[in-house]
A tleap script that builds the chain and sets N, CA, C and O, in Angstrom:
source leaprc.protein.ff14SB
mol = sequence {
  NMET PRO PRO ASP PRO ASP GLU HIE SER ASP
  PRO VAL VAL THR SER VAL SER LEU ALA ALA
  GLU ALA ALA LEU LEU GLU ALA ARG LEU ARG
  MET LEU ARG GLU GLU ILE GLY HIE VAL ASP
  MET ARG ILE LYS ALA VAL SER ASP THR LEU
  ARG LEU LEU GLY GLY ALA ALA PRO PRO ALA
  ALA GLU ALA PRO ASP GLY GLU GLU CYS CYS
  GLU SER SER GLY ARG GLY SER THR CGLU
}
set mol.1.N position { 0.853 -1.164 0.000 }
set mol.1.CA position { 0.000 0.000 0.000 }
set mol.1.C position { 0.903 1.232 0.000 }
set mol.1.O position { 1.915 1.256 0.701 }
set mol.2.N position { 0.547 2.256 -0.779 }
set mol.2.CA position { 1.372 3.457 -0.817 }
set mol.2.C position { 1.300 4.190 0.523 }
set mol.2.O position { 0.302 4.096 1.238 }
set mol.3.N position { 2.380 4.930 0.861 }
set mol.3.CA position { 2.391 5.655 2.130 }
set mol.3.C position { 1.264 6.681 2.230 }
set mol.3.O position { 0.696 6.869 3.306 }
set mol.4.N position { 0.935 7.346 1.123 }
set mol.4.CA position { -0.132 8.343 1.100 }
set mol.4.C position { -1.390 7.692 0.538 }
set mol.4.O position { -1.388 7.273 -0.620 }
set mol.5.N position { -2.471 7.592 1.323 }
set mol.5.CA position { -3.681 6.923 0.836 }
set mol.5.C position { -4.275 7.572 -0.404 }
set mol.5.O position { -4.958 6.907 -1.183 }
set mol.6.N position { -4.022 8.872 -0.597 }
set mol.6.CA position { -4.557 9.547 -1.779 }
set mol.6.C position { -3.762 9.227 -3.036 }
set mol.6.O position { -4.250 9.423 -4.148 }
set mol.7.N position { -2.542 8.736 -2.865 }
set mol.7.CA position { -1.686 8.399 -3.999 }
set mol.7.C position { -2.082 7.009 -4.507 }
set mol.7.O position { -2.114 6.052 -3.733 }
set mol.8.N position { -2.378 6.897 -5.782 }
set mol.8.CA position { -2.791 5.624 -6.374 }
set mol.8.C position { -1.584 4.955 -7.019 }
set mol.8.O position { -0.838 5.587 -7.767 }
set mol.9.N position { -1.401 3.676 -6.724 }
set mol.9.CA position { -0.283 2.954 -7.323 }
set mol.9.C position { -0.775 2.160 -8.525 }
set mol.9.O position { -1.974 2.058 -8.787 }
set mol.10.N position { 0.163 1.620 -9.225 }
set mol.10.CA position { -0.122 0.821 -10.408 }
set mol.10.C position { -0.875 -0.445 -9.991 }
set mol.10.O position { -0.406 -1.163 -9.108 }
set mol.11.N position { -2.022 -0.737 -10.598 }
set mol.11.CA position { -2.793 -1.931 -10.231 }
set mol.11.C position { -2.010 -3.234 -10.432 }
set mol.11.O position { -2.219 -4.198 -9.697 }
set mol.12.N position { -1.122 -3.266 -11.413 }
set mol.12.CA position { -0.326 -4.471 -11.644 }
set mol.12.C position { 0.631 -4.692 -10.474 }
set mol.12.O position { 0.777 -5.813 -9.988 }
set mol.13.N position { 1.274 -3.629 -10.031 }
set mol.13.CA position { 2.199 -3.726 -8.904 }
set mol.13.C position { 1.441 -4.159 -7.655 }
set mol.13.O position { 1.914 -5.006 -6.897 }
set mol.14.N position { 0.273 -3.580 -7.446 }
set mol.14.CA position { -0.542 -3.949 -6.288 }
set mol.14.C position { -0.954 -5.413 -6.360 }
set mol.14.O position { -0.905 -6.123 -5.355 }
set mol.15.N position { -1.355 -5.863 -7.530 }
set mol.15.CA position { -1.765 -7.263 -7.705 }
set mol.15.C position { -0.616 -8.224 -7.427 }
set mol.15.O position { -0.795 -9.240 -6.756 }
set mol.16.N position { 0.557 -7.897 -7.945 }
set mol.16.CA position { 1.730 -8.746 -7.726 }
set mol.16.C position { 2.081 -8.782 -6.243 }
set mol.16.O position { 2.398 -9.839 -5.696 }
set mol.17.N position { 2.023 -7.631 -5.606 }
set mol.17.CA position { 2.333 -7.555 -4.180 }
set mol.17.C position { 1.342 -8.382 -3.360 }
set mol.17.O position { 1.743 -9.120 -2.460 }
set mol.18.N position { 0.072 -8.261 -3.666 }
set mol.18.CA position { -0.950 -9.028 -2.945 }
set mol.18.C position { -0.817 -10.526 -3.205 }
set mol.18.O position { -1.021 -11.332 -2.298 }
set mol.19.N position { -0.480 -10.902 -4.428 }
set mol.19.CA position { -0.288 -12.320 -4.739 }
set mol.19.C position { 0.901 -12.884 -3.972 }
set mol.19.O position { 0.846 -14.009 -3.475 }
set mol.20.N position { 1.973 -12.106 -3.874 }
set mol.20.CA position { 3.147 -12.559 -3.119 }
set mol.20.C position { 2.809 -12.702 -1.638 }
set mol.20.O position { 3.216 -13.670 -0.996 }
set mol.21.N position { 2.071 -11.746 -1.102 }
set mol.21.CA position { 1.673 -11.822 0.305 }
set mol.21.C position { 0.756 -13.021 0.538 }
set mol.21.O position { 0.878 -13.703 1.555 }
set mol.22.N position { -0.153 -13.280 -0.387 }
set mol.22.CA position { -1.044 -14.438 -0.263 }
set mol.22.C position { -0.251 -15.738 -0.276 }
set mol.22.O position { -0.553 -16.659 0.484 }
set mol.23.N position { 0.758 -15.818 -1.133 }
set mol.23.CA position { 1.587 -17.029 -1.190 }
set mol.23.C position { 2.325 -17.238 0.128 }
set mol.23.O position { 2.420 -18.363 0.616 }
set mol.24.N position { 2.846 -16.156 0.703 }
set mol.24.CA position { 3.528 -16.265 2.001 }
set mol.24.C position { 2.558 -16.708 3.097 }
set mol.24.O position { 2.899 -17.547 3.931 }
set mol.25.N position { 1.366 -16.150 3.091 }
set mol.25.CA position { 0.371 -16.530 4.096 }
set mol.25.C position { -0.055 -17.991 3.941 }
set mol.25.O position { -0.246 -18.690 4.936 }
set mol.26.N position { -0.201 -18.446 2.712 }
set mol.26.CA position { -0.558 -19.853 2.487 }
set mol.26.C position { 0.548 -20.786 2.963 }
set mol.26.O position { 0.271 -21.836 3.543 }
set mol.27.N position { 1.793 -20.407 2.721 }
set mol.27.CA position { 2.917 -21.224 3.192 }
set mol.27.C position { 2.943 -21.262 4.714 }
set mol.27.O position { 3.179 -22.314 5.308 }
set mol.28.N position { 2.704 -20.125 5.338 }
set mol.28.CA position { 2.678 -20.075 6.811 }
set mol.28.C position { 1.524 -20.918 7.353 }
set mol.28.O position { 1.677 -21.600 8.367 }
set mol.29.N position { 0.385 -20.873 6.691 }
set mol.29.CA position { -0.768 -21.678 7.101 }
set mol.29.C position { -0.444 -23.166 7.037 }
set mol.29.O position { -0.809 -23.921 7.938 }
set mol.30.N position { 0.239 -23.590 5.976 }
set mol.30.CA position { 0.645 -25.000 5.862 }
set mol.30.C position { 1.579 -25.386 7.003 }
set mol.30.O position { 1.443 -26.457 7.594 }
set mol.31.N position { 2.536 -24.499 7.309 }
set mol.31.CA position { 3.471 -24.782 8.403 }
set mol.31.C position { 2.731 -24.895 9.731 }
set mol.31.O position { 3.005 -25.797 10.523 }
set mol.32.N position { 1.797 -23.986 9.976 }
set mol.32.CA position { 1.044 -24.018 11.231 }
set mol.32.C position { 0.181 -25.274 11.332 }
set mol.32.O position { 0.060 -25.860 12.407 }
set mol.33.N position { -0.415 -25.686 10.221 }
set mol.33.CA position { -1.215 -26.922 10.239 }
set mol.33.C position { -0.346 -28.135 10.545 }
set mol.33.O position { -0.760 -29.033 11.278 }
set mol.34.N position { 0.859 -28.158 9.981 }
set mol.34.CA position { 1.788 -29.256 10.288 }
set mol.34.C position { 2.136 -29.267 11.766 }
set mol.34.O position { 2.136 -30.320 12.404 }
set mol.35.N position { 2.431 -28.094 12.309 }
set mol.35.CA position { 2.780 -28.004 13.731 }
set mol.35.C position { 1.608 -28.430 14.609 }
set mol.35.O position { 1.805 -29.109 15.616 }
set mol.36.N position { 0.395 -28.038 14.237 }
set mol.36.CA position { -0.788 -28.470 14.993 }
set mol.36.C position { -0.903 -29.984 14.950 }
set mol.36.O position { -1.250 -30.608 15.953 }
set mol.37.N position { -0.619 -30.578 13.808 }
set mol.37.CA position { -0.633 -32.036 13.698 }
set mol.37.C position { 0.385 -32.678 14.623 }
set mol.37.O position { 0.101 -33.697 15.253 }
set mol.38.N position { 1.583 -32.082 14.707 }
set mol.38.CA position { 2.612 -32.611 15.614 }
set mol.38.C position { 2.174 -32.486 17.069 }
set mol.38.O position { 2.364 -33.408 17.861 }
set mol.39.N position { 1.589 -31.346 17.417 }
set mol.39.CA position { 1.116 -31.151 18.790 }
set mol.39.C position { 0.007 -32.149 19.105 }
set mol.39.O position { -0.018 -32.720 20.195 }
set mol.40.N position { -0.906 -32.364 18.169 }
set mol.40.CA position { -1.973 -33.350 18.378 }
set mol.40.C position { -1.400 -34.739 18.637 }
set mol.40.O position { -1.878 -35.458 19.514 }
set mol.41.N position { -0.372 -35.116 17.870 }
set mol.41.CA position { 0.248 -36.431 18.076 }
set mol.41.C position { 0.903 -36.518 19.448 }
set mol.41.O position { 0.819 -37.549 20.115 }
set mol.42.N position { 1.560 -35.430 19.873 }
set mol.42.CA position { 2.202 -35.434 21.195 }
set mol.42.C position { 1.161 -35.512 22.306 }
set mol.42.O position { 1.349 -36.229 23.288 }
set mol.43.N position { 0.061 -34.774 22.150 }
set mol.43.CA position { -1.011 -34.828 23.151 }
set mol.43.C position { -1.564 -36.240 23.247 }
set mol.43.O position { -1.782 -36.748 24.347 }
set mol.44.N position { -1.792 -36.876 22.105 }
set mol.44.CA position { -2.315 -38.243 22.105 }
set mol.44.C position { -1.331 -39.194 22.772 }
set mol.44.O position { -1.735 -40.052 23.557 }
set mol.45.N position { -0.046 -39.052 22.470 }
set mol.45.CA position { 0.960 -39.931 23.072 }
set mol.45.C position { 0.996 -39.761 24.588 }
set mol.45.O position { 1.074 -40.748 25.320 }
set mol.46.N position { 0.940 -38.524 25.061 }
set mol.46.CA position { 0.948 -38.289 26.505 }
set mol.46.C position { -0.332 -38.830 27.133 }
set mol.46.O position { -0.286 -39.445 28.199 }
set mol.47.N position { -1.463 -38.608 26.488 }
set mol.47.CA position { -2.732 -39.127 27.008 }
set mol.47.C position { -2.713 -40.644 27.087 }
set mol.47.O position { -3.150 -41.228 28.078 }
set mol.48.N position { -2.207 -41.276 26.041 }
set mol.48.CA position { -2.127 -42.742 26.045 }
set mol.48.C position { -1.212 -43.235 27.158 }
set mol.48.O position { -1.526 -44.210 27.841 }
set mol.49.N position { -0.087 -42.564 27.338 }
set mol.49.CA position { 0.849 -42.956 28.400 }
set mol.49.C position { 0.207 -42.793 29.769 }
set mol.49.O position { 0.313 -43.678 30.619 }
set mol.50.N position { -0.462 -41.661 29.985 }
set mol.50.CA position { -1.134 -41.447 31.269 }
set mol.50.C position { -2.217 -42.494 31.510 }
set mol.50.O position { -2.381 -42.988 32.626 }
set mol.51.N position { -2.939 -42.819 30.474 }
set mol.51.CA position { -3.994 -43.828 30.610 }
set mol.51.C position { -3.380 -45.178 30.978 }
set mol.51.O position { -3.911 -45.893 31.828 }
set mol.52.N position { -2.263 -45.525 30.339 }
set mol.52.CA position { -1.595 -46.792 30.652 }
set mol.52.C position { -1.063 -46.810 32.081 }
set mol.52.O position { -1.051 -47.856 32.731 }
set mol.53.N position { -0.631 -45.670 32.561 }
set mol.53.CA position { -0.100 -45.580 33.919 }
set mol.53.C position { -1.210 -45.447 34.963 }
set mol.53.O position { -0.940 -45.453 36.164 }
set mol.54.N position { -2.440 -45.327 34.509 }
set mol.54.CA position { -3.555 -45.187 35.435 }
set mol.54.C position { -3.705 -43.782 35.971 }
set mol.54.O position { -4.392 -43.568 36.970 }
set mol.55.N position { -3.079 -42.832 35.330 }
set mol.55.CA position { -3.128 -41.459 35.809 }
set mol.55.C position { -4.232 -40.622 35.202 }
set mol.55.O position { -4.368 -39.448 35.546 }
set mol.56.N position { -5.020 -41.189 34.313 }
set mol.56.CA position { -6.091 -40.411 33.697 }
set mol.56.C position { -7.367 -41.222 33.695 }
set mol.56.O position { -7.354 -42.440 33.515 }
set mol.57.N position { -8.460 -40.526 33.898 }
set mol.57.CA position { -9.759 -41.192 33.868 }
set mol.57.C position { -10.119 -41.509 32.427 }
set mol.57.O position { -9.690 -40.797 31.519 }
set mol.58.N position { -10.888 -42.550 32.198 }
set mol.58.CA position { -11.344 -42.828 30.835 }
set mol.58.C position { -12.209 -41.676 30.337 }
set mol.58.O position { -12.802 -40.964 31.149 }
set mol.59.N position { -12.297 -41.475 29.030 }
set mol.59.CA position { -13.042 -40.341 28.487 }
set mol.59.C position { -14.473 -40.249 29.002 }
set mol.59.O position { -14.978 -39.140 29.177 }
set mol.60.N position { -15.145 -41.369 29.253 }
set mol.60.CA position { -16.532 -41.347 29.708 }
set mol.60.C position { -16.655 -40.764 31.109 }
set mol.60.O position { -17.735 -40.306 31.480 }
set mol.61.N position { -15.588 -40.767 31.895 }
set mol.61.CA position { -15.644 -40.279 33.268 }
set mol.61.C position { -15.227 -38.822 33.386 }
set mol.61.O position { -15.118 -38.302 34.496 }
set mol.62.N position { -14.992 -38.155 32.263 }
set mol.62.CA position { -14.591 -36.759 32.312 }
set mol.62.C position { -15.824 -35.875 32.426 }
set mol.62.O position { -16.889 -36.205 31.905 }
set mol.63.N position { -15.668 -34.754 33.110 }
set mol.63.CA position { -16.744 -33.788 33.240 }
set mol.63.C position { -16.935 -33.083 31.900 }
set mol.63.O position { -16.022 -33.077 31.074 }
set mol.64.N position { -18.115 -32.485 31.668 }
set mol.64.CA position { -18.380 -31.814 30.387 }
set mol.64.C position { -17.392 -30.710 30.053 }
set mol.64.O position { -17.139 -30.458 28.875 }
set mol.65.N position { -16.820 -30.038 31.059 }
set mol.65.CA position { -15.887 -28.954 30.774 }
set mol.65.C position { -14.469 -29.460 30.558 }
set mol.65.O position { -13.548 -28.653 30.433 }
set mol.66.N position { -14.268 -30.766 30.511 }
set mol.66.CA position { -12.961 -31.336 30.222 }
set mol.66.C position { -12.168 -31.717 31.447 }
set mol.66.O position { -11.104 -32.323 31.319 }
set mol.67.N position { -12.652 -31.380 32.649 }
set mol.67.CA position { -11.942 -31.758 33.861 }
set mol.67.C position { -12.355 -33.159 34.275 }
set mol.67.O position { -13.476 -33.600 34.022 }
set mol.68.N position { -11.426 -33.840 34.914 }
set mol.68.CA position { -11.726 -35.190 35.369 }
set mol.68.C position { -12.678 -35.134 36.550 }
set mol.68.O position { -12.623 -34.211 37.363 }
set mol.69.N position { -13.537 -36.112 36.636 }
set mol.69.CA position { -14.418 -36.228 37.788 }
set mol.69.C position { -13.628 -36.835 38.932 }
set mol.69.O position { -12.969 -37.861 38.765 }
set mol.70.N position { -13.695 -36.208 40.079 }
set mol.70.CA position { -12.917 -36.681 41.227 }
set mol.70.C position { -13.436 -38.011 41.741 }
set mol.70.O position { -12.648 -38.835 42.205 }
set mol.71.N position { -14.737 -38.241 41.673 }
set mol.71.CA position { -15.302 -39.463 42.231 }
set mol.71.C position { -14.786 -40.710 41.520 }
set mol.71.O position { -14.546 -41.730 42.165 }
set mol.72.N position { -14.613 -40.645 40.213 }
set mol.72.CA position { -14.242 -41.846 39.470 }
set mol.72.C position { -12.756 -42.161 39.565 }
set mol.72.O position { -12.356 -43.313 39.393 }
set mol.73.N position { -11.928 -41.149 39.840 }
set mol.73.CA position { -10.490 -41.394 39.842 }
set mol.73.C position { -9.943 -41.693 41.225 }
set mol.73.O position { -8.821 -42.182 41.356 }
set mol.74.N position { -10.732 -41.402 42.268 }
set mol.74.CA position { -10.241 -41.642 43.610 }
set mol.74.C position { -9.300 -40.566 44.090 }
set mol.74.O position { -8.733 -40.673 45.177 }
set mol.75.N position { -9.126 -39.523 43.288 }
set mol.75.CA position { -8.259 -38.415 43.665 }
set mol.75.C position { -9.102 -37.165 43.800 }
set mol.75.O position { -10.271 -37.152 43.415 }
set mol.76.N position { -8.522 -36.129 44.336 }
set mol.76.CA position { -9.221 -34.854 44.397 }
set mol.76.C position { -9.430 -34.411 45.817 }
set mol.76.O position { -8.759 -34.882 46.734 }
set mol.77.N position { -10.369 -33.497 45.997 }
set mol.77.CA position { -10.585 -32.937 47.325 }
set mol.77.C position { -11.263 -33.953 48.231 }
set mol.77.O position { -11.897 -34.899 47.764 }
set mol.78.N position { -11.118 -33.742 49.530 }
set mol.78.CA position { -11.698 -34.660 50.516 }
set mol.78.C position { -12.882 -34.004 51.199 }
set mol.78.O position { -13.094 -34.202 52.396 }
set mol.79.N position { -13.657 -33.225 50.456 }
set mol.79.CA position { -14.807 -32.516 51.020 }
set mol.79.C position { -15.874 -33.470 51.466 }
set mol.79.O position { -16.914 -33.043 51.967 }
savepdb mol mol.pdb
quit
């Protein structure tokens, strides 16, 4: 974008600039999706390990907000 909003630049230059920016954004989006995939795999691996160690409640025993129910795990407050 030109420094002065009243100054009009060449539409071809603007189009090329926007296309280049779009290509960079698409590449960044691909990288972020890959990283999210890696994080998802790590979360699953940790969840599986915790489940094997008995440190996590089965999915059916989780509260709706994602917290574990204390009654089913035998842990938590002693109220």
